[in-house]
C-alpha positions, 0 to 999 in steps of 0.5 A, spaced: 213 228 953 209 235 953 210 240 947 214 246 949 212 252 948 213 258 943 219 263 946 216 270 946 218 277 947 224 281 945 232 278 944 237 283 946 243 283 942 249 287 944 253 291 939 260 294 940 262 301 938 267 299 933 261 295 930 257 301 930 263 305 927 264 300 921 257 300 920 256 292 921 250 290 927 252 283 925 250 277 920 244 279 919 245 286 917 252 285 913 254 290 907 250 295 910 253 301 910 254 306 915 253 313 916 257 317 912 260 323 914 259 330 911 267 331 909 266 325 905 260 328 901 264 334 900 270 331 898 266 326 892 263 333 890 269 336 889 271 330 885 266 330 880 266 338 879 274 338 878 272 331 873 267 335 870 271 341 868 276 337 866 271 334 861 268 341 859 276 343 858 278 338 854 274 339 848 276 347 849 283 346 849 282 341 843 279 346 839 284 351 840 290 348 838 286 346 832 285 353 831 292 356 832 295 350 827 290 352 821 292 359 822 300 357 822 298 353 816 294 358 813 299 364 814 304 360 812 301 358 805 299 366 804 306 368 805 309 362 801 304 364 795 306 371 796 313 369 795 312 366 789 309 371 787 315 376 787 319 371 784 317 373 777 322 376 772 319 384 771 321 389 766 320 396 769 316 401 768 310 398 767 308 402 762 311 407 756 309 411 750 308 409 744 314 413 739 318 415 745 324 412 749 324 408 755 329 406 760 328 399 761 330 394 768 329 387 768 329 385 775 331 378 776 330 375 784 333 368 785 327 364 787 332 357 789 334 356 795 340 352 794 343 354 787 345 361 784 343 365 778 349 366 773 346 368 767 340 371 763 338 371 757 332 377 754 329 375 748 327 383 744 321 382 740 322 382 732 315 382 731 315 389 733 322 391 733 326 396 737 331 400 733 335 402 738 338 398 743 343 401 748 346 396 754 347 399 761 354 396 763 353 391 770 359 390 774 361 383 775 357 382 769 359 381 762 354 382 756 353 379 749 348 382 744 345 377 739 342 381 732 336 378 728 334 379 721 327 383 720 323 380 715 320 386 713 325 392 714 322 398 718 324 406 717 326 410 723 328 417 722 328 417 715 333 411 714 332 403 713 333 398 719 333 391 716 337 388 722 336 389 730 338 387 737 334 380 738 337 378 744 342 380 750 345 375 754 348 377 761 353 373 765 356 373 772 364 373 772 364 368 778 360 366 783 361 372 788 357 376 782 352 371 781 345 372 784 345 367 790 339 365 794 334 370 797 338 376 792 336 379 786 339 384 781 337 388 776 339 389 768 338 395 764 338 397 757 335 404 753 330 402 748 326 406 742 323 409 738 318 405 742 313 402 737 305 402 735 303 396 738 299 395 745 305 392 748 311 388 748 313 381 750 320 380 753 321 372 754 326 371 759 331 365 761 334 364 767 340 360 768 342 357 775 349 354 778 346 347 777 344 347 771 337 349 771 333 353 766 328 357 768 323 359 762 319 366 763 316 365 756 308 365 757 304 370 756 299 373 759 292 372 756 287 377 756 282 376 761 285 369 764 289 369 770 296 370 770 300 364 768 305 359 772 312 363 768 309 370 766 314 373 761 315 380 762 311 385 759 311 393 758 305 396 756 305 401 750 300 407 750 299 412 745 302 419 744 295 422 746 293 418 753 297 423 758 292 420 763 296 413 763 302 414 760 309 416 763 314 421 761 321 419 759 323 423 765 318 419 770 321 413 767 328 414 769 326 416 776 322 410 776 329 406 774 332 410 779 327 409 785 328 401 782 335 401 783 336 403 790 329 401 793 329 395 798 321 393 797 322 391 790 320 383 788 326 380 790 326 383 797 320 380 798 321 374 798 325 372 803 321 377 808 315 373 805 317 366 807 321 368 813 314 371 816 310 365 814 315 361 817 316 365 824 308 365 824 308 358 823 313 356 829 309 360 833 302 356 833 305 350 833 309 352 840 302 355 843 299 349 840 304 345 844 304 348 850 296 348 851 297 341 849 301 339 856 297 344 860 291 339 858 295 332 860 297 336 866 290 338 869 288 331 867 
């Protein structure tokens, strides 16, 4: 048997149109992709661009949400701190003249949201006594005077005085007259002659309807921060210090203005808390809206 000669030449394999369209030229070319249209490339590029944009947008939204929440919380804290500062029991005017008489008003805000103020005790200093004290009647409230013996009598207008008023207690007649949450009230006296000292401290006890007693008795130290429960304090200046000492008429005018004004310490409590709460709610609402929009764009 003679050996066969090797096959030479070109082998032509017919290729159908579907095979061209599918990019499959037979077993030897299995898996070889066919031609890709320009539309497919454009769609892929658009999808990639959207994905890249979302990748950049999500961190920005997260930072914006965190910023809004931070601003809202900070505003709330500032408002609450202001409200706490407003809630102190105070005396007005803040300054009076030694040797004169003054109309003093004790402003009492209610710092509780679930109880009313039913009783106020104001202690008058006996180390620098006030020889003459008159109490202004307050509708819906009764008052009781407690006298104190002086260790050393004082002389006023040529008379020796050994007993002075040491405490005044105002009590609400009923629950309608009590100082309710979000409200404040004022209690006034006329006192004098004001002693020759740099200040008078009026330690005050505030009684609530649930039995709690808040003690406003801490005396502020010079150069130190204000204590948590400061006692009302009246600064006294010598007669010749006209630059800082109010006249009796000025003090009474301040008393009248303080009685009718709604911009005092007590009025600021609900206003500051309300503004802070509104700021926090708005900030959280904006943050929630941005978060929802972020999810929808993913």
